[in-house]
Every structure is written in structure tokens, then in C-alpha cells.
N, C-alpha and C positions, 0 to 999 in steps of 0.2 A: 194169650196169658202174659207173654213177655212185654207186649205193648202196654197192658194194664199196669204191670209192675213198674215199668219205666215212667208211666204217667204219675203213679203214686209217689215215686221217688222225686219227681220234679215238684209236686205239690208240697212234699215234706221239706225240700230244700227252700222253696219260696217262703214257707211258714217260719223257717229258721232265721231269716234275715231280720236283723235288728239294727238300731242305730250304733250299737257297740261303742259307746262313748265313755263308759265307766273307766275312771283312772286317767282320762285324757285331760288336756289343759287348753283353754281357749281364751282369746281376748275379744271383747265386744266393745266397740266404741259407741258411746251413747247408750250404754247398757243398763242404765238405772231407771228408765221410764219409757213409756210408749212401746213401739215395736221392739226396740232394743231390749227392754226389760222382759218382754215375752220370750225373746230368744234366750236371754240369760236364764230365765226360769226353766225353759225346756231343757237346756243343757245341764243345769244343776239337777233337775229331776232324773236325768240319765246318769248321774254320778260323776260329772265332769267338774274339774276345778276351773274357776272363772276369774278373769281380770276385767274390770269394767271402769270406764272413765266417763265423765260428764262435767258439766259446768258447775253444778250446785252441790256443795259438800253435804248439806243436810239430806238431799234426795239420795245421794250415794250412800250415806250412812244408813238411811232407812231401808234401802234396797239390800244392802249387805246384811243387815240384821234379819230381814225376812228370809233371805236365801239360806242363812245359817240355821234359822229356826225351822224352816219348812223342809230343808233337804240335807242339813248338816254339811253344807257345801264349804269348800275352801274358797275364799273370796279375797281378791286383792283389788283395792280401789284407788282412784286418783282423780282429784279435781283438776280439770284440764280446759284451758281455752285454746281450741285448736287453731285459732287465728293468731295466737301469740307465738313468736319464734321459739322453736325447740321444745315447747311443753309436751306436745304429742309424741315427739321422738323420745324424749326422756322417759315418759310414762311407758311407752311400748317396750323399750329396752329394759326398764326396771321390772315390768311385768314378766318378761321372759326369764329374768334371773329369779324372781320370787317364786315362780311356778316351776322352775327347773326345766324350762323349755316350753314350746307351744306346739300343739298339734293342729292349730288352725286359728283363724281370726275372722271376724265379721266387721267390715267397714260399714257401719250403719248410720253414722251421723250424716245429716243433710240439712238443707235449708236454702232460703233465698233472700235476697235483698233487692229493694227497689220495685218499681212498677213496670209500665210498658216501656217501649224503646225510647220514646221521647221524654219520659219522666225519670228514667233510670240514668245513673251516672256510670262513668268508667269504674269507679270504686265499687258500685253495686255489682257490676258484672264480675270484677275480680274477686270480691268477697264470696259471691255465689259459687264461683269455680272452686275456691279454696275450701268452702264448706262441704263440697261434694267430691268431685274428682281429685282435687288437690289433696284433700285429707286422706282419700283412699290410697293414693300414690305414696304419701309420706308414711302412712301406717305400714303398708307392705314393705317398703324399703327399709324402715327401721326395725322390722320384725324378722328380716331374713336370717340374721345370725341365730335367732331363737327357734325358727320353724324347723321342725324335724322332717326328714324325708318321709313322704306320704302325707304331708300336711295339706290343708285345704284352706283357700281364701274365698270368702263370699263377700261380694260387693253389693250393697243394697242400693239399687237404682230406683226407678219409678215408672209407672205407666206413662208419665209425662215425657220420658226419654224416648219413647217410640210411638206415642199417639199424641202429636204436638198439641200444646195448649198454652195459652197466656199464663204467666209471662215467659218470654222466650229464653231469658238467661237461665231459668231453672231447668227447663226441658233440655237446653243445650248442654248444661252441666251434667244432667243425668244421662244423656245420650253418650257423653264422653266416658262415663263409667261402664256402659255396656260395651263400648269399643275396647276398654281396658282389659276386660276379661279375655277377649280373643288375642290381644297382643301379648299380655303378660303371661298367659299360659304357655306360650312358646318360649318366652325369655326365661321363665322360671323352671322349665322342664329339667335343666341340669341339677336343680336343687331338689327335685322330686316333689314339687309343690304344684297343686292344681289351683286354678282360678276360675270362678264362675260368677255370674251376675243374676240376681233375682230382682224382678220389677213388680213390686206390689201395686195393686189398685187401691182404691179408697178404702181406708180401714176405720171402723167405728171404735174409737178409743174414748174411755170415760174422760170428760172434761175438755176434750179437744174439739177442733172446729166442727166436725160432723155431728158430734154429740150436742154441741151448743146449738147448731142449726136444728137438730131434731127437737130440742126443747123449745126453741124460739119460734120455729115455723114448721110444725109437723107436716103440713100439706106439701110444702116444697121438698122437704126431706123425703117424704114418701114417694113423690113423683120421681125424684132422682134415683132413689134406691131401686125402685121397681123397673127401671130401664135395664138393669142387669139381669142376665138369664136366670139367676137363682132368686131374684126378687129382693135382694138385700145387699148390704155392704159386707166386706170381709171382717172377721175378727182376727186379732193379732196372732193368736196361736196357730191359725191356719197357715199363715206365712212362716211362723217360727218353725213349724214342723218340716217345711220344705228346706229351710236353711239348715236345720239339724241333719236332714238327709244328705245335703251337699257337703257337710262337714264330716260325714261318716264314711267308713270303708265301703258301705253299700253302694256309694256313688263313684267308685274308683274309676269307672269308664267315662264319667261326665267331666269334661274339661273344656274351657273356653266357651261355655254355653251361656246363652241368655234365656232365662226361664221366667216368663210372665206368670205371676200369681195374682190374677185379677178377677177370677170368676167369670171371664168373658166380658168384662166391663167395656162398653163401646168407646169411651173416652174419659179423660180425667175429670172434666166437668167443673163448672163453677169456680175455676181458678184454684181448686184444691187437688191434692194427690195423696 
């Protein structure tokens, strides 16, 4: 009888676990479109206040209007070129002030420059690092004064960071982000801040590369998608839910981890990630 009651208590406790993000504040870089916007919408749906940055002011304005309309969310936005000196740092610090502190951040921006080793330049490699690992370091460093104890950092890497694929500069930059979580979680322990990395696989996003391939060459797209164990590509909300979990108190014991969210995808494939 006691064993059954204890089992019922464990089930009840498990059912009670939620994201618990209502009233919290988060910053998402690149949060106005693609995966970043899916993360932003997931957090706003949970009742969190959001700061988002991106390159295009019109896209930011549209995202902000939708978040306010759909979730009555508090939203702070800023048009930022992360390759420009100080713009990312200025936005991050202002976001912390506007939201009265931060409970976490998602370093989501990424990208690549140049082609293969012989076709790419030193500047291509430097820019690719800055778009990925460099931007993550700068965001975390400039947010430290705003991050509350118990805060959580999620760095969005890629399947390309641990399942190597052309071009090398992109995968190398993403691999550096995976390493960052293990190193920074130790360095930021005195601040009470956790750091983890998520590596998404190929995501089907409207209007993006995989969606264009699906429309242009359905047979090639189908062949690639069906290599995955679930027979399809990811959707952005599947990744966003994992990120929301890592930002939440429910993941308090997860620190310095690298979490693949790729559906078992065998490799990045076709130069995309």
C-alpha cells in the first residue's frame, strides 16, 4: 500500500513540472525570425517578457506587434549589426535595464561566410567566428550585470558542430560554441548562472533553404528527409521547447551540457544545417 502511494506521489510531482517562466525576462539574439522567433513565441506564450535583436527594423517591428497581439507580451527590440563594434553590447545592457534584469538569454544568431578552404579568405573565417562563438561570448559578457542568480544561458550551436560537414569554418565555429558551455558554466558558477548548448539538426522553416529545396526539387528533399529516423525534418517549435526547458527552473541540474535536438539526423547534409 505504501509503495503504491509513493508511486502516485511521484507521478503527481512529475505532472506538476512546468516551464515556470511567467513573470521572467529573457533576451534572444536573432529573435525576430526563424528559430529565434519560434523561441521568442514559446517564451512569450509562457508569460515571459522578451528582448529581441536582429538586423532588420521592419522584421523586428512585425515580430513585436505579433507578440503583443498574440500574447500581450512585454517586448523590447533593437536593430543590431553584431559585426559592428559595441552594437550588441549596447543592446544587451539596455535590454537588461528596460526589463529590470534578465533571467536568461539565448545566443541564437549564427551564420557563415565563404566557401571551401581554398575559396575562403581569412576575413571569411574571422566573420564566421564572430557570427557564432564571438557573438555568444559578447552577449554573455555584456549581460552578466543583468543576469539574476539562477539565470540560464542557452547557446544555439548546430549539428554541424559535432557531425562535421563542409564548409569547415562554420562547423569549427559551432564546435567552439559547444565547448563554451562546458567552460563558461564553471566560470559563471559564482554568478549562479548556468550555461548549456543546444545543437539543432536541419529545420524546415517557411521560405528558407530547405523549404525552397522542397518546392524546387521535391524528390531530392524527400530522399534527404527520409534518411532521418522520423522520416522528416524538424520544425522550429520542437527545438524551441527544449530551449525553454533549459531556461526554466525545471532544468536546474543541467549545466555545461551539449544537447543535440536533431531527431537522430545522421549528418548535416547538402551543406545546410
